[in-house]
N, C-alpha and C positions, 0 to 999 in steps of 0.2 A: 554419493548422496543423491545424485540426479536420478538414479534408478528407483528411488523411493518416493519421488514426487507424484502427486495425484494428477490425473488427467482431467481436463475441463469437461464436465458432463454436458454443459451448455454447448460448447463447441462441437462435441461429438454428435449431439442430437440435431442441432440447428445449422451447423456448418460455419458459424462465425463466432468470433471471440466475445466473451462477456466482459463487463467492466473490471473484473478481477483478474483476467488473464494476464499473466506475466508477473504476478505478485510473488509467487513461490520462487521463480527464477531470479527475480530482483533481490529477494531476501537472501538467497544463496550467494549471489554476487556480492551483496553487502557484507556478508560474513567473510567472504574470501578477500575483501578489500578492494573490489572493483566498484568504486563509488560512482564514477561517471556512467559506467555501463548499467549499473543498477538503476540510476535515474532515467537513463534512456529506455530501459526495458519497461519500467513502471514508475512514472513520475510521483505517484502518491506514496512511494515507499518511505520517504523521509517524514512527511507529516504523520503517517501511521505509526512509524517507530517512535516519534516524539510523543504521540498520544499514548502508546503502550507504556513507554517509560514514565510518563506522568502518572498514569493510573497505578503502576507498580510502586512508584515512589510514594504516592499518597497512602498506600497500604502500610508502608514502613514508617514514614514520617508524614503525618497529616499536614497538608499544605493549606495556607490561609485562603488563597484565592483559587482553590482547586476547581470548583464548579465553573468559574469563568474561564480558566485555562483549558479545561476539557471541552467546554462549549466552543471556544475559538478553534482549538485543534480539530475538533470534529467537523466544523464548518469548512475549514481549510482542506481537510482530507477529502470530504465529499465533493467539494468544488473541484479539487485537483483530479479526482477520479472521473467525474463527469466530463470535464474539459478534455482530459487526455483520451477518454473513450470516444468522444465526438471527433476529435482530431484524427485518431487512429482509424475509425470506421469510415469517415466521410471525406476527409481531406488528404490524409497521407497515403 
């Protein structure tokens, strides 16, 4: 499956990773059951998966507090992406 993954156009052009780099690999690790490695590769994988699951669940079974749940998960996902990107680029 790794041979079908997309390359990061941002990294190819500019030479440094974008905020989404590692997401594909982390998702693949998550599918394989490497939960810790998936988190270490891309910490936002878990909030993003929860966000996707809540959106999909709402399509099948409308949730009472859907908009609040999606808002919270979106904020957590974006915050995690930004913090991990800053840490990866400037500190680690």
